[in-house]
Wavefront OBJ file of the C-alpha trace (Angstrom):
o trace
v 28.176 35.217 43.225
v 31.241 37.191 43.449
v 29.494 38.344 47.115
v 29.194 34.915 48.000
v 32.831 34.207 47.447
v 33.556 37.162 49.729
v 35.803 38.771 46.703
v 33.915 41.886 46.723
v 33.081 43.805 49.865
v 29.946 45.679 50.358
v 30.894 49.671 51.493
v 29.440 50.727 54.621
v 27.003 53.781 54.152
v 26.788 56.172 56.964
v 28.010 53.908 59.636
v 26.757 54.665 63.184
v 28.769 53.884 66.094
v 26.119 54.400 68.613
v 23.989 51.453 67.083
v 25.777 48.118 67.206
v 25.517 45.922 64.326
v 23.301 43.047 64.308
v 25.250 39.746 65.185
v 24.610 36.789 62.929
v 26.199 33.648 62.833
v 26.929 32.314 59.339
v 29.497 28.971 58.356
v 32.690 29.808 57.277
v 33.376 28.672 53.577
v 36.471 27.254 52.413
v 37.947 27.296 48.986
v 36.187 24.037 47.927
v 32.788 25.170 48.944
v 33.323 28.325 47.203
v 34.305 26.684 43.900
v 31.338 24.414 44.371
v 28.969 27.306 44.884
v 30.291 29.277 42.057
v 29.973 26.128 39.653
v 26.682 25.384 40.705
v 25.353 29.070 40.190
v 27.058 29.177 36.876
v 25.259 25.903 35.629
v 22.092 27.358 36.911
v 22.057 30.400 34.843
v 23.340 28.502 31.612
v 20.606 25.975 31.975
v 18.004 28.802 32.333
v 18.929 30.179 28.912
v 18.922 27.198 26.775
v 16.340 26.628 24.264
v 14.181 23.513 23.151
v 16.597 23.158 19.884
v 19.343 22.572 22.192
v 17.598 19.934 24.246
v 16.606 18.161 20.941
v 19.928 18.404 19.318
v 21.500 16.913 22.713
v 19.250 14.190 22.836
v 19.518 13.074 19.224
v 23.261 13.205 18.986
v 23.489 11.113 22.295
v 21.253 8.546 21.029
v 23.183 8.485 17.605
v 26.491 7.854 19.294
v 25.128 5.458 21.656
v 23.714 3.484 18.914
v 26.975 3.521 17.112
v 28.545 1.850 19.904
v 25.815 -0.780 20.380
v 26.181 -1.451 17.004
v 29.945 -2.173 16.967
v 29.802 -3.755 20.340
v 27.277 -6.532 18.932
v 29.260 -7.017 15.656
v 32.466 -7.658 17.768
v 30.468 -10.200 20.134
v 29.031 -11.874 17.057
v 32.525 -12.406 15.540
v 34.853 -12.749 18.321
v 32.635 -13.680 21.421
v 33.582 -10.982 23.530
v 32.982 -7.485 24.414
v 35.292 -4.895 22.784
v 34.902 -2.429 25.927
v 35.391 -5.046 28.122
v 38.263 -6.486 26.182
v 40.173 -3.274 26.317
v 39.475 -2.336 29.805
v 41.004 -5.807 30.610
v 44.061 -5.580 28.380
v 44.895 -1.944 28.771
v 43.206 -0.451 31.954
v 43.878 -3.151 34.463
v 47.756 -2.952 33.944
v 47.456 0.767 34.553
v 45.828 0.183 37.795
v 48.288 -2.548 39.037
v 45.923 -5.319 38.188
v 48.415 -7.318 36.156
v 49.964 -9.114 38.748
v 47.015 -11.114 39.883
v 45.609 -11.706 36.465
v 45.854 -15.290 35.048
v 47.857 -16.102 32.438
v 46.326 -15.730 28.572
v 45.755 -19.332 26.992
v 47.976 -20.964 24.740
v 47.157 -21.241 21.031
v 46.123 -24.314 19.724
v 48.298 -25.989 17.521
v 49.724 -29.325 16.340
v 53.325 -30.199 17.454
v 53.580 -27.405 19.922
v 52.904 -26.935 23.733
v 52.870 -30.460 24.522
v 52.501 -29.486 28.481
v 49.264 -27.723 27.560
v 48.135 -30.445 25.510
v 48.280 -32.732 28.200
v 46.316 -30.586 30.659
v 43.425 -30.085 28.127
v 43.587 -33.361 25.734
v 40.042 -32.170 24.839
v 41.167 -28.967 23.082
v 43.635 -31.196 20.762
v 43.212 -30.656 16.717
v 42.943 -33.558 15.060
v 43.679 -34.273 11.189
v 40.063 -34.577 9.597
v 39.956 -38.236 8.553
v 37.361 -37.296 5.417
v 39.076 -34.187 4.506
v 38.645 -32.922 0.868
v 41.166 -32.592 -1.843
v 42.679 -29.126 -2.265
v 42.684 -28.940 -6.080
v 39.593 -31.165 -6.974
v 37.210 -29.711 -4.349
v 38.428 -26.873 -2.048
v 39.923 -24.720 -5.094
v 36.788 -25.767 -7.460
v 34.670 -24.015 -4.779
v 36.742 -21.162 -4.539
v 36.425 -20.375 -8.159
v 32.843 -20.558 -8.181
v 31.770 -18.450 -5.089
v 34.954 -16.474 -4.760
v 35.181 -17.356 -1.233
v 38.102 -18.930 0.714
v 37.051 -22.529 2.266
v 40.233 -22.943 4.011
v 41.931 -20.562 7.208
v 45.525 -19.863 7.051
v 45.729 -21.498 10.263
v 44.087 -24.759 9.159
v 46.630 -24.821 5.949
v 49.565 -24.057 8.434
v 48.483 -27.255 10.427
v 48.370 -29.228 7.235
v 51.800 -27.973 6.297
v 53.185 -29.148 9.575
v 51.619 -32.474 9.250
v 53.374 -32.999 5.740
v 56.223 -32.257 7.354
v 55.990 -34.724 9.865
v 54.526 -37.405 7.911
v 56.570 -37.070 4.359
v 60.068 -35.795 5.542
v 63.167 -37.461 7.704
v 66.515 -36.852 8.730
v 67.900 -38.778 5.229
v 66.273 -36.626 2.920
v 69.574 -34.551 2.455
v 70.951 -37.798 0.835
v 68.577 -37.725 -1.989
v 68.213 -34.646 -4.348
v 64.404 -35.230 -4.885
v 63.500 -35.577 -1.428
v 65.471 -32.376 -0.585
v 63.450 -30.303 -2.919
v 60.112 -32.019 -1.488
v 61.341 -30.847 1.967
v 61.233 -27.381 0.765
v 58.031 -27.675 -0.959
v 56.390 -28.661 1.989
v 57.257 -25.369 3.573
v 56.415 -23.064 0.759
v 52.906 -21.138 1.223
v 52.355 -20.598 -2.446
v 50.568 -23.287 -4.163
v 52.036 -22.434 -7.549
v 55.761 -22.612 -5.745
v 54.883 -26.135 -4.369
v 53.574 -27.482 -7.856
v 56.480 -26.160 -9.325
v 59.007 -27.726 -6.826
v 57.057 -31.324 -7.336
v 57.905 -31.245 -10.854
v 61.403 -30.395 -10.115
v 61.581 -33.335 -8.014
v 60.369 -35.789 -10.643
v 62.789 -34.463 -12.949
v 65.473 -35.436 -10.589
v 63.751 -38.726 -9.691
v 60.684 -40.072 -11.648
v 59.853 -42.694 -8.724
v 59.187 -39.440 -6.145
v 56.321 -40.563 -4.250
v 55.771 -37.397 -2.437
v 55.895 -35.426 -5.531
v 52.804 -37.250 -7.107
v 51.104 -36.801 -3.712
v 51.488 -33.147 -3.991
v 50.331 -33.170 -7.550
v 47.426 -35.259 -6.806
v 46.212 -32.962 -3.933
v 46.844 -29.506 -5.365
v 47.030 -29.486 -9.109
v 44.504 -32.199 -10.161
v 41.204 -30.277 -10.902
v 39.141 -33.283 -10.829
v 39.056 -36.723 -8.628
v 40.039 -38.423 -11.769
v 43.114 -36.654 -12.199
v 43.797 -37.022 -8.397
v 43.512 -40.833 -8.756
v 45.832 -41.124 -11.645
v 48.516 -39.106 -9.767
v 47.867 -41.437 -6.680
v 48.278 -44.587 -8.713
v 51.541 -43.308 -9.840
v 52.427 -42.629 -6.363
v 51.251 -45.763 -5.143
v 53.733 -47.703 -7.734
v 56.757 -45.551 -6.353
v 55.851 -45.758 -2.756
v 55.604 -49.599 -2.849
v 59.113 -49.591 -4.358
v 60.497 -47.593 -2.034
v 58.928 -49.156 0.848
v 60.229 -52.631 -0.003
v 63.614 -51.305 -0.132
v 63.526 -49.600 3.331
v 62.158 -52.747 4.679
v 65.314 -54.604 3.553
v 67.598 -52.298 5.398
v 65.542 -50.722 8.005
v 67.690 -52.653 10.884
v 70.892 -51.142 9.700
v 70.888 -47.834 11.591
v 68.598 -45.262 13.192
v 68.626 -43.364 10.261
v 67.039 -45.995 8.129
v 64.469 -46.720 10.537
v 63.130 -43.258 10.372
v 63.090 -43.637 6.686
v 61.135 -46.741 7.148
v 58.752 -44.765 9.308
v 58.372 -41.983 6.546
v 57.977 -44.538 3.679
v 55.126 -46.210 5.637
v 53.514 -43.209 6.184
v 53.500 -42.165 2.546
v 52.031 -45.495 1.737
v 49.497 -45.584 4.122
v 48.449 -42.193 2.886
v 48.431 -42.900 -0.752
v 46.464 -46.266 -0.034
v 43.798 -44.444 1.825
v 43.315 -41.342 -0.799
v 42.806 -43.867 -3.653
v 40.323 -45.642 -1.366
v 38.345 -42.206 -0.904
v 38.657 -41.508 -4.870
v 36.842 -44.878 -5.367
v 34.412 -43.702 -2.970
v 33.774 -40.522 -4.606
v 33.662 -41.955 -8.026
v 30.945 -44.325 -7.112
v 32.742 -47.530 -6.559
v 31.936 -48.250 -2.905
v 32.513 -51.985 -2.711
v 36.405 -51.505 -3.890
v 36.658 -48.451 -1.527
v 35.437 -50.869 1.510
v 37.862 -53.574 0.379
v 40.927 -51.136 0.139
v 40.212 -49.484 3.713
v 39.690 -53.293 5.208
v 42.865 -54.431 3.818
v 44.890 -51.165 4.740
v 43.443 -51.634 8.357
v 44.714 -55.215 8.422
v 48.027 -54.692 6.950
v 48.775 -51.701 9.383
v 46.696 -52.286 12.554
v 48.886 -50.137 14.642
v 47.801 -46.941 12.740
v 44.478 -47.013 14.346
v 45.280 -43.032 15.632
v 44.647 -42.003 11.724
v 40.899 -42.679 12.251
v 40.687 -45.173 8.924
v 37.603 -46.610 10.514
v 35.894 -43.409 9.962
v 36.230 -43.729 6.260
v 35.020 -47.209 6.521
v 32.003 -46.352 8.662
v 31.016 -43.554 6.066
v 31.263 -46.172 2.933
v 29.361 -48.862 4.957
v 26.407 -46.515 5.349
v 26.498 -45.673 2.004
v 26.197 -49.633 1.163
v 23.332 -49.806 3.687
v 25.606 -52.618 5.244
v 24.079 -51.621 8.741
v 25.366 -55.378 10.162
v 29.159 -54.574 9.079
v 28.523 -50.961 10.562
v 27.401 -52.450 13.567
v 30.556 -54.673 13.828
v 32.740 -51.888 13.115
v 31.162 -49.906 15.970
v 31.590 -52.937 18.438
v 35.376 -52.668 17.970
v 35.971 -49.110 17.918
v 33.020 -47.783 20.333
v 34.877 -48.973 23.184
v 35.092 -47.007 26.707
v 39.031 -47.294 26.530
v 39.030 -45.542 22.807
v 38.775 -41.803 22.165
v 35.156 -41.075 20.805
v 33.929 -39.022 17.967
v 31.227 -37.652 16.430
v 31.052 -40.181 13.799
v 31.145 -43.061 16.098
v 28.204 -41.703 18.830
v 25.838 -40.438 15.852
v 26.262 -43.336 14.011
v 25.576 -45.798 16.845
v 22.497 -43.283 17.480
v 21.544 -43.742 14.103
v 21.421 -47.609 14.289
v 19.639 -47.492 17.226
v 16.828 -44.868 15.873
v 16.684 -47.189 12.811
v 15.035 -49.849 14.635
v 12.274 -47.659 15.933
v 12.138 -44.546 13.843
v 9.548 -45.769 11.295
v 6.988 -46.379 13.806
v 7.871 -43.464 16.192
v 5.178 -40.825 16.795
v 5.439 -38.374 19.900
v 1.575 -38.355 20.186
v 1.516 -42.627 20.515
v 4.485 -42.260 22.775
v 3.262 -39.677 25.049
v 0.050 -41.952 25.672
v 1.479 -45.545 25.995
v 4.995 -44.609 26.891
v 8.369 -45.595 25.564
v 9.313 -49.045 24.673
v 12.596 -50.421 25.462
v 13.924 -49.936 21.958
v 12.657 -46.585 21.847
v 14.386 -45.911 25.305
v 17.518 -47.242 24.005
v 17.190 -45.194 20.841
v 16.725 -41.735 22.932
v 19.282 -42.442 25.643
v 22.012 -43.123 22.437
v 20.749 -39.731 20.923
v 21.188 -37.963 24.215
v 24.730 -39.551 24.322
v 25.638 -38.437 21.071
v 24.453 -34.856 21.721
v 26.184 -34.714 24.961
v 29.459 -35.574 23.253
v 29.113 -32.995 20.321
v 25.908 -30.845 20.970
v 26.519 -28.992 17.636
v 25.588 -31.653 15.144
v 21.903 -31.763 15.405
v 21.438 -28.432 13.939
v 23.021 -29.186 10.961
v 21.455 -32.517 10.524
v 18.226 -30.959 10.975
v 18.949 -28.265 8.554
v 18.896 -25.432 10.925
v 22.196 -24.156 10.242
v 23.830 -24.002 6.674
v 26.594 -26.281 6.041
v 30.080 -25.295 4.885
v 32.950 -27.424 3.467
v 34.604 -29.194 6.088
v 38.086 -27.941 7.164
v 41.191 -30.131 7.014
v 41.576 -30.492 10.639
v 38.678 -30.518 13.238
v 38.246 -30.074 17.359
v 36.599 -32.862 18.796
v 33.109 -31.961 20.439
v 33.474 -28.681 18.550
v 31.442 -26.949 15.545
v 34.296 -28.119 13.243
v 33.780 -31.766 13.895
v 29.999 -31.165 13.710
v 30.436 -29.581 10.204
v 32.610 -32.378 9.181
v 30.408 -35.112 10.230
v 26.958 -33.592 8.856
v 28.621 -32.813 5.655
v 29.091 -36.485 4.871
v 26.485 -38.265 7.172
v 23.427 -36.020 6.550
v 22.337 -38.218 3.571
v 22.495 -41.278 5.725
v 20.221 -40.063 8.003
v 17.677 -38.687 5.336
v 17.698 -42.145 4.074
v 16.491 -43.884 7.200
v 12.875 -43.044 7.174
v 11.519 -41.110 10.737
v 15.562 -40.929 11.997
v 15.369 -37.062 11.721
v 11.805 -37.060 13.289
v 12.874 -38.978 16.079
v 16.381 -36.555 16.603
v 14.221 -33.697 16.266
v 11.755 -34.770 19.078
v 14.429 -35.800 21.641
v 17.624 -34.100 21.037
v 17.042 -31.277 23.425
v 16.174 -33.263 25.974
v 19.719 -33.832 26.413
v 20.191 -30.218 28.149
v 18.017 -31.074 30.836
v 20.248 -33.896 32.080
v 23.214 -31.455 31.979
v 22.166 -27.933 32.958
v 25.741 -26.878 33.862
v 27.926 -28.662 31.218
v 30.940 -26.715 31.693
v 31.203 -27.790 35.421
v 29.595 -31.526 35.011
v 29.023 -33.742 32.494
v 26.715 -36.769 32.514
v 28.331 -39.675 30.144
v 31.473 -37.711 29.359
v 33.922 -35.274 30.853
v 32.439 -31.640 31.138
v 32.334 -29.770 28.032
v 35.608 -28.192 27.285
v 35.479 -24.311 26.983
v 38.064 -23.994 24.727
v 36.134 -24.876 21.619
v 35.057 -21.363 20.362
v 38.489 -20.315 20.030
v 39.974 -23.045 18.278
v 36.788 -23.400 16.077
v 36.877 -19.728 15.132
v 40.675 -20.188 13.859
v 39.645 -23.566 11.835
v 36.387 -22.624 10.168
v 36.117 -19.637 7.200
v 34.931 -16.318 8.657
v 31.838 -16.224 6.343
v 30.504 -19.165 8.576
v 28.449 -18.488 11.638
v 30.612 -20.643 14.497
v 27.892 -22.230 16.659
v 28.636 -21.877 20.458
v 27.876 -24.143 23.262
v 26.887 -23.163 25.808
v 25.351 -20.062 25.044
v 26.845 -17.181 26.324
v 24.795 -14.405 28.073
v 25.033 -11.128 26.277
v 27.815 -8.681 27.887
v 26.806 -6.139 30.418
v 28.097 -3.044 27.785
v 25.824 -4.433 25.063
v 23.036 -3.838 27.573
v 24.220 -0.905 28.973
v 24.660 0.780 25.324
v 21.200 -0.660 24.119
v 19.489 0.982 26.821
v 21.372 4.388 26.695
v 20.203 4.249 22.914
v 16.784 3.763 23.545
v 16.344 6.143 26.476
v 18.103 8.528 24.345
v 15.903 8.309 21.313
v 12.738 8.263 23.663
v 13.811 11.614 25.021
v 14.745 13.282 21.541
v 11.190 12.070 20.268
v 9.693 13.776 23.536
v 11.370 16.867 23.049
v 10.465 17.017 19.437
v 6.663 16.667 20.387
v 6.644 18.553 23.520
v 9.604 21.138 23.452
v 8.441 23.584 26.280
v 7.173 20.792 28.557
v 10.581 18.982 28.042
v 12.411 22.564 28.725
v 10.512 22.800 31.933
v 11.241 18.903 33.023
v 15.108 19.832 32.200
v 14.889 22.708 34.512
v 13.057 20.968 37.190
v 15.887 18.279 36.944
v 18.601 20.463 37.059
v 17.152 22.407 40.160
v 16.160 18.759 42.014
v 20.248 17.975 41.086
v 21.397 21.321 42.594
v 19.395 20.767 45.815
v 20.869 17.462 46.126
v 24.503 18.855 45.581
v 23.977 21.485 48.018
v 23.809 18.964 50.892
v 27.554 18.714 50.326
v 28.015 21.875 51.983
v 26.494 22.703 55.297
v 24.563 26.031 55.374
v 24.613 26.470 51.410
v 21.166 27.341 51.089
v 21.199 29.804 54.167
v 24.381 31.505 52.797
v 23.182 31.568 49.201
v 19.793 33.368 50.346
v 21.633 35.886 52.440
v 23.943 36.828 49.845
v 21.463 37.082 47.108
v 19.368 39.449 48.932
l 1 2 3 4 5 6 7 8 9 10 11 12 13 14 15 16 17 18 19 20 21 22 23 24 25 26 27 28 29 30 31 32 33 34 35 36 37 38 39 40 41 42 43 44 45 46 47 48 49 50 51 52 53 54 55 56 57 58 59 60 61 62 63 64 65 66 67 68 69 70 71 72 73 74 75 76 77 78 79 80 81 82 83 84 85 86 87 88 89 90 91 92 93 94 95 96 97 98 99 100 101 102 103 104 105 106 107 108 109 110 111 112 113 114 115 116 117 118 119 120 121 122 123 124 125 126 127 128 129 130 131 132 133 134 135 136 137 138 139 140 141 142 143 144 145 146 147 148 149 150 151 152 153 154 155 156 157 158 159 160 161 162 163 164 165 166 167 168 169 170 171 172 173 174 175 176 177 178 179 180 181 182 183 184 185 186 187 188 189 190 191 192 193 194 195 196 197 198 199 200 201 202 203 204 205 206 207 208 209 210 211 212 213 214 215 216 217 218 219 220 221 222 223 224 225 226 227 228 229 230 231 232 233 234 235 236 237 238 239 240 241 242 243 244 245 246 247 248 249 250 251 252 253 254 255 256 257 258 259 260 261 262 263 264 265 266 267 268 269 270 271 272 273 274 275 276 277 278 279 280 281 282 283 284 285 286 287 288 289 290 291 292 293 294 295 296 297 298 299 300 301 302 303 304 305 306 307 308 309 310 311 312 313 314 315 316 317 318 319 320 321 322 323 324 325 326 327 328 329 330 331 332 333 334 335 336 337 338 339 340 341 342 343 344 345 346 347 348 349 350 351 352 353 354 355 356 357 358 359 360 361 362 363 364 365 366 367 368 369 370 371 372 373 374 375 376 377 378 379 380 381 382 383 384 385 386 387 388 389 390 391 392 393 394 395 396 397 398 399 400 401 402 403 404 405 406 407 408 409 410 411 412 413 414 415 416 417 418 419 420 421 422 423 424 425 426 427 428 429 430 431 432 433 434 435 436 437 438 439 440 441 442 443 444 445 446 447 448 449 450 451 452 453 454 455 456 457 458 459 460 461 462 463 464 465 466 467 468 469 470 471 472 473 474 475 476 477 478 479 480 481 482 483 484 485 486 487 488 489 490 491 492 493 494 495 496 497 498 499 500 501 502 503 504 505 506 507 508 509 510 511 512 513 514 515 516 517 518 519 520 521 522 523 524 525 526 527 528 529 530 531 532 533 534 535 536 537 538 539 540 541
C-alpha cells in the first residue's frame, strides 16, 4: 500500500547506465485516488480476517435494532396516525436544509369559540355539543370508579367549561355575589373546587339556578339525585326568567341577562326530560321535549329534536319519528348521523323482515328495497364509522361530551344510544350488513369528491383523537396506507434475521459469500479511479 501511494521509494540496485530502463506509461494518481486505494486495501485485509461468529453477531444485532425501530414506528402510527421518522424529518430536518419557507402553515387546533375564520373555511370540522351527553357524576364518574379509566379527555372537558361560561354567565354577574362565585366556579379545573363554590353560591342566594345545575351534573351520583337538583334549578330558573322578561328592554345589559336566563331554563328543562327518559318515564320525556321545542323554536341549533327522535324510537312510535324527520331532514338544514341513520332505519324496517340476499340476487331488488339500500348508502356516506359499531365489529365506549360530525366521535355517540333500536327491528342489521360496504364503490375517492354530500373532511382523525379517550382505537376513514419507513424497517428486520439464520446454519458458506460480496464491491468501486487495477497489480508485484 505504501508503495502504491509513493511514500516509500524502492532503492536502485546496481544501476547500469548502458541499459536504458524500460519505459512504462502509468496514470498519475491524485490525493483522492491514493486515499481510496488505501481504504479499499485496508477493508480487504480486514474482511479477510473476520470469523463466522462476527457475521452472526452483526446480523443478529442489525435484526434486533431494526426490529425495535419497526415496533416503535408501528406503535406511533397506530396511536398518532403518522410516521415518527417522517414527522421528525419534516419538522426538524427540513428547516435545516431551507425547506421551511415553502412548507404550508400548520393546521389550526379545533376548538369552540376560537379561530372563527378557520371555522368558516372548514365548517365540517366544527366541534358540536353532544345532544345526548351523559351526566358527569351519575354516569361518567361511576364508570371511572368501576373501571379505573378516565372516560373524558382534558380537551373535551375544557370545551365543556367554555360552553358553561358562554351559556351560564353574562356581564351583569358582578352585580350579584352568587353569580360572581359561579362565574369563578365554571373556570375551576378541580371538580371538588367547583362543587364547593356551588355550595358557597347557595349560601349567598338560595335561588341560584346555576349552582343547582352544577351540583346535578357533578355531585349527584345517581339519576334520581340529579333530577332532584334539576327540579330545584327549574323552580329558581323560572322565577329569575320571569323577572328578566319584565325588564329586558331597559338596557343592553338586561337583554344579555335575559339571554343567559333563557339558556339556563332551556338547559334545565332539557336535562329534566333526559332524566325522565333514563328513569323509564318516556312519554313524560317526549311531552317535555315537544313543549320545549314549541316554547323556544329559535333554539333549534341545540338539536333537541335528536333527543326527541331517540325517545320516540324507544316508544316504537315510528309514525311520529317520520314526522320529525320530515321537518328536520331538509336539504337546507345541517345533517347528523342521527337523522341520516334514523331515516335509513325506517326505510329498512319496511323490507328487512323479508329481505334475503339469495332471493334478491335471483329476482332483483324491489322498489322498497332499492329505497332502503339507497338510504343506507346515504347514511354511510355521511358517517362511514357507524356501521362497524352497529354490527358490533368495534367495541363501544361512553360517548364524549362533544362530537365531530361525520367523525368517529359522532359514530360512538349515535351507536351508544341507537344500537338497541336497530336490534329491535328484525332483519335491519342483516340488511345493513349486506349493503353498507357498497357505498364505497360509489365514492372511490372520498377526500376529493362526494356523491350526496361534500367530500369527506380530512381533519376528523385529529379532532377525534382529542375527543375520545386514549384506550379507544379511533376509527379512520379512508384507511391510511402504511408509511414508507414501516415497510423499510420491516424489510430490513426480516432480511437481517434471514442472514443471521443462514450464518448460524452455514457459517463457512456465509463467510465465503461475504468475502465474495466485498470483492465485487471493491471491483465496482475501482471503476471510480481509471487504471486502478493495473496500478494495483504492478505495485503488488
